[in-house]
Each structure stands twice: as structure tokens, then as C-alpha cells.
C-alpha positions in Angstrom: 102.1 71.8 96.4 99.8 69.9 98.8 96.7 69.7 96.7 93.1 69.2 97.9 91.9 65.7 97.7 88.5 64.5 96.3 86.8 64.9 99.6 88.2 68.5 100.0 86.9 69.5 96.6 83.5 67.8 97.1 82.9 69.7 100.4 84.1 73.0 98.8 81.8 72.7 95.8 78.9 71.7 98.0 79.4 74.9 100.1 79.6 77.0 96.9 76.4 75.5 95.6 74.7 76.3 98.9 76.0 79.9 98.6 74.8 80.2 95.0 71.3 79.0 95.9 71.1 81.3 98.9 72.1 84.3 96.8 73.1 86.5 99.9 74.1 89.4 97.7 70.5 90.2 97.3 70.5 91.7 100.8 74.2 92.0 101.6 76.4 94.9 100.4 79.9 94.4 99.2 81.1 97.0 101.8 79.7 94.8 104.7 83.0 93.4 106.1 83.1 90.6 108.6 85.6 88.0 109.6 86.3 84.3 110.4 89.2 83.0 112.4 90.9 79.9 110.9 90.4 77.0 113.3 93.7 75.4 112.1 96.1 78.3 112.6 94.3 81.2 114.2 94.7 83.5 111.2 91.8 85.8 110.6 90.2 86.1 107.1 88.3 89.4 106.5 85.7 89.1 103.8 82.6 90.5 102.1 79.9 89.1 99.9 80.2 90.3 96.3 77.2 90.8 94.0 75.2 93.7 95.2 76.5 95.7 92.2 75.3 93.0 89.8 78.6 92.4 88.2 80.8 90.1 90.3 79.3 87.4 92.5 81.0 85.5 95.3 83.4 86.1 98.2 86.7 88.0 98.5 88.7 87.1 101.6 91.7 89.2 102.7 94.0 87.1 104.8 95.5 88.1 108.1 96.7 91.5 109.3 98.5 92.2 106.0 95.3 91.3 104.1 93.2 93.6 106.3 95.6 96.5 105.8 95.7 95.8 102.1 91.9 96.1 102.1 92.1 99.5 103.9 94.6 100.6 101.3 92.4 99.5 98.4 89.3 101.3 99.6 91.1 104.6 100.4 93.2 104.8 97.3 92.2 107.4 94.7 94.6 106.6 91.9 93.3 103.7 89.7 96.8 102.3 89.0 97.7 102.3 92.7 94.5 100.4 93.4 95.5 97.8 90.8 99.0 97.5 92.3 97.7 97.3 95.9 95.3 94.5 94.9 98.1 92.5 93.4 100.0 92.7 96.7 97.0 91.6 98.9 97.0 88.0 100.3 93.6 86.8 99.3 91.3 83.8 98.8 88.3 84.1 96.5 85.3 82.1 95.4 83.5 83.7 92.4 80.6 82.6 90.4 81.6 83.0 86.7 80.9 81.9 83.2 82.3 78.7 82.0 84.8 80.4 79.7 86.7 81.8 82.8 87.6 78.3 84.0 90.8 76.6 83.0 91.3 72.9 82.2 92.4 72.1 85.7 89.2 73.6 87.1 87.1 71.6 84.6 88.9 68.4 85.4 88.1 68.7 89.1 84.4 69.4 88.3 84.2 66.3 86.0 85.9 64.1 88.6 83.2 65.1 91.1 80.4 64.4 88.6 79.1 68.0 89.1 77.2 69.9 86.5 76.8 73.7 86.2 75.3 75.9 83.6 74.4 79.4 82.8 75.8 82.9 83.2 77.6 83.3 86.6 76.8 79.7 87.3 80.3 78.1 87.7 82.2 78.2 91.0 85.8 79.5 90.5 88.3 79.3 93.4 91.7 81.1 93.5 94.5 81.9 95.9 96.5 85.1 95.7 99.9 85.7 97.3 101.6 89.1 97.3 103.0 89.9 93.9 101.8 86.7 92.2 99.0 86.0 89.8 95.9 84.3 91.3 96.6 80.5 91.4 95.0 77.2 92.2 94.2 76.3 95.8 96.4 74.4 98.1 94.7 71.9 100.5 94.8 74.1 103.6 93.3 77.0 101.5 90.5 74.9 100.1 89.6 73.7 103.7 89.6 77.3 105.0 87.7 78.6 102.0 85.0 76.1 102.6 84.8 77.1 106.3 84.5 80.8 105.2 81.6 80.1 102.8 79.7 78.2 105.5 80.2 80.9 108.0 79.3 83.6 105.4 75.9 81.9 105.0 75.4 81.9 108.8 76.3 85.6 109.1 74.2 86.6 106.1 71.2 84.7 107.5 71.6 86.6 110.8 71.6 89.9 108.8 68.5 88.8 106.8 66.5 88.0 110.0 67.6 91.3 111.5 69.4 89.4 114.3 72.7 91.1 113.3 73.5 94.6 112.2 77.0 94.7 110.7 77.0 98.5 110.3 76.2 99.2 113.9 79.8 98.9 115.2 81.7 99.1 112.0 81.9 102.9 112.2 83.8 102.4 115.5 86.3 100.1 113.8 84.9 96.8 115.0 84.5 93.8 112.8 82.0 91.0 113.5 84.1 87.8 113.9 83.2 84.1 114.1 85.7 81.8 115.8 85.9 78.1 116.9 86.6 77.1 120.5 86.1 73.8 122.4 84.0 72.2 119.7 81.7 75.1 118.9 81.5 78.3 116.9 81.3 81.6 118.8 81.2 85.2 117.7 82.3 88.6 119.0 83.1 92.1 117.8 86.9 92.6 117.4 89.0 95.6 116.5 91.6 94.5 114.0 95.1 95.9 114.2 95.6 98.7 111.8 99.3 99.4 111.0 100.5 103.0 111.0 102.3 102.6 107.7 103.7 106.1 107.6 105.1 105.9 111.1 106.6 102.4 110.5 108.1 103.3 107.2 109.6 106.6 108.5 111.2 104.7 111.4 112.6 102.1 109.0 113.8 104.8 106.6 115.9 106.4 109.3 117.7 103.2 109.9 117.9 101.8 106.4 119.5 104.5 104.3 123.1 103.6 103.3 124.9 106.7 104.6 128.3 105.5 103.2 126.9 105.3 99.6 125.1 108.7 100.0 128.4 110.3 101.3 130.2 109.1 98.1 127.3 110.4 96.0 127.5 113.8 97.7 131.2 114.0 97.2 131.1 113.2 93.5 127.8 115.0 92.6 129.0 118.6 91.9 126.2 121.1 91.3 122.7 119.7 91.3 120.8 120.4 88.2 117.6 119.3 86.3 114.3 117.9 87.4 113.3 114.2 87.6 110.0 112.4 87.9 110.3 109.0 89.7 107.9 106.2 90.3 107.7 102.6 91.4 105.0 100.4 90.0 104.1 96.9 88.8 104.6 96.0 85.1 102.0 94.0 83.2 104.6 91.3 82.6 104.6 87.8 84.1 107.8 86.2 85.3 108.0 82.5 85.7 106.9 79.3 84.0 103.3 78.8 82.9 103.0 75.6 85.0 103.5 77.4 88.3 102.8 80.7 90.1 104.2 83.6 88.0 104.7 87.1 89.5 104.4 90.7 88.4 107.8 92.5 88.6 108.2 95.9 90.2 109.5 98.6 87.9 111.7 101.5 89.1 111.5 104.4 86.6 113.2 107.8 86.5 112.5 110.3 83.8 114.1 113.7 83.1 111.1 116.1 83.3 112.0 118.7 80.6 112.9 116.4 77.7 110.9 113.3 78.8 114.0 111.1 78.5 114.3 107.9 80.6 117.2 108.3 83.0 116.9 104.8 84.5 114.6 101.8 84.5 114.9 98.5 86.2 112.7 95.6 87.2 112.8 93.8 90.5 110.8 91.2 92.5 107.6 92.8 93.9 108.2 91.7 97.5 111.2 93.9 98.1 111.4 95.3 101.6 111.3 99.1 102.3 115.1 99.3 102.6 115.6 97.3 99.5 113.5 99.7 97.5 115.7 102.5 98.9 118.7 100.7 97.7 117.2 100.6 94.2 116.6 104.4 94.4 120.3 105.0 95.5 121.4 102.8 92.5 119.4 105.0 90.2 121.2 108.1 91.5 124.6 106.3 91.3 124.2 105.3 87.7 122.8 108.7 86.5 126.1 110.5 86.6 124.4 113.8 87.5 122.1 114.4 90.5 118.9 116.3 89.9 118.1 119.5 91.9 114.6 118.2 92.5 112.5 115.0 92.2 108.7 114.7 91.8 106.8 111.6 92.9 103.0 111.0 92.6 102.2 109.7 96.1 103.1 109.9 99.8 103.9 106.2 99.7 106.7 106.8 97.2 107.7 110.0 99.0 108.4 108.0 102.2 110.9 105.8 100.3 112.8 108.6 98.7 112.5 111.4 101.3 115.5 110.5 103.5 117.7 110.0 100.5 116.7 113.3 98.9 117.2 115.1 102.2 120.7 113.7 102.7 121.7 114.8 99.2 120.1 118.2 99.3 117.5 117.3 96.6 114.1 119.0 96.8 111.2 116.5 96.8 107.7 117.2 95.6 104.4 115.2 95.3 102.3 115.8 92.3 101.3 114.7 88.8 104.0 113.0 86.7 103.2 114.1 83.1 106.5 113.1 81.5 106.8 109.8 83.4 103.3 108.7 82.6 104.1 108.9 78.9 107.2 106.8 79.4 105.3 104.4 81.5 102.6 103.9 78.9 105.3 103.2 76.3 107.1 100.8 78.6 103.9 98.9 79.4 102.9 98.7 75.8 106.4 97.3 75.0 106.1 94.5 77.5 102.5 93.8 76.5 103.3 93.0 72.9 102.8 89.4 71.8 106.0 87.4 72.0 107.4 89.4 74.9 
């Protein structure tokens, strides 16, 4: 990893101290979204100032188009577990003001090397990078440089809001985001409309092309009469894969439960960054190994429905969206199993 040098850390901590002293959360709301374009690669970071709720103070930055769409997913999700899973898949940078106990040895070593001193509740700067599916991790050099830029620009934007020079809400309702960007040696600003992906349309198009018709034909031929009801879900397990010295990731779990008896038909874990078609392959594998195809399958969300729908249609299986009572019990047991010490 290309780690920040002493100068990078010094500039980042100085920016964090200025942010802490200014306390912009006193007049900024965490729903006030604005953006900064990275001068080094043109990628846009979408961010808000945290702290208006009095619990978490700092900045959360969603990176690029994927980050922005992850942000939209997060604020529109109703299911708590889906929010947790979506957050883990969001590319993010963060600067939080935390208690000392939150910091790890590596954080404290950097602070000592800079001769910095912090104290008190929510008084310690804490920086992290998050890649889709991975746990939050220490910053790389390019991330530290951009995070420092974001903090400085956040102070400029928040001061404009404080002086009533800028109203972030004015055009937000029309889908525009106030954006700062660097051109020809100076910082400029404009209202931009970020690209919002039509996930349903994109996934439906991909589904039509991705389903393995040859495997489904064999399944149809060997299935016989469809019987029984299943509940199926795809979610992240609270289990870290990978060595403690590097980024670990949360695996994706595919779980199918027979509804009437609550018995697990199939479970498997996979890497969280599977493509849409790879997730469909996993679903087909569930059906291949079951030995008996169900007459109907219930899933909990439209997001999962899009993955399974073309497969179910091809096999003549009815598909419903609703509450998964039997599967939730199995899921809780599975999560408890993997959460036990020594696992």
C-alpha cells in the first residue's frame, strides 16, 4: 500500500483540527449534501457534515457515481438490515471525531509521530477508507490527500451557508448538487446534476442476457412436478474473511429455507462483489443441488426479485415479495453461529 508520508498526515490533521474548531455541524444538517471533484483524477466525492444529531461528528464522503447511488440507496431503504448491507458496499472516505478508545495502535503511532495532542469526548480525529464489501481500513496516500482537500472545501462551503451566501436546499429538490472543482490554478463552483443509475432497468436488461438457459433446460427436464414453498435471501454475514493485518471482507450469504418446516435447503457464502449474473449462477446452483424444485419462492425485496425473476419464470416457479418469517429464524441462528468467539 502506498501510505501517506509525514507531510500528508500533518496536513490532514491540521485540516481536521480546523474542522473541529469551526464546528460546522452547529448550523449544517447531515442531509445537506454537496460535492468536491478530486483535482488529481476528476472523481467526485459526495459528502455531508455529520453532527447535527449530536451523536456522530465529522464528514462522510461517498466516492464517485457508485458512491452517490449507494447514498441514494441508503436514504431510501426501509429495511434496517438492507441499510447495513448497502452501507458496507458503499465506496467511502470518512473523517470522524471520536473518543480515544476508538483509535487503534496504528492511529496513535501517527499522532505521536506528529507531536499532536488531543483530549476529551469526540476530540480525536479518526480517518478511514471503505471499499465495497470490505471493512473500513487505514488510508492510502491518495485518499489522505483527497480527504484533506474535502475537509478544506467543506469549511469553505459551510462558511458560505453560515453567511447566507449559499442555500444548499434551493436546488437540491431539483436533483442538483453544489460542487466545488479545481481548474487552471483556482477553485470554482457550480450546481451539477449527478448521474443516477436506473438500477431496475439495468439489472433487468442484464438478467435477460445472463441467465444460463442450458442449465435451466436441464433443470426443467429433470424437475418433475413442482412442489413446496421456499424463502430465499441474499445478505452479508457478520463474518470477516482475511488476515487481521490487511483489509478483510464480509462474505455474501445465499440462503434458501423450506417455508413450512423451516429447514435450510441450501446455504453458501461467496465474495461480496459478485456481479449480477454471478449471483444468478449461485441461485441456479441452489436449485440444481436441491433435488426438487419448489412451486413458489418468496423473497423480501425487489432487489432480490430482479435476480431470481428470470430464473423462476423460465422454470415455471411463482415468485412473491413479502416477509420471510421462516428464513429470518434461520438467518438469526446462522449469524449467531458465525458470531461466536473462536469462529
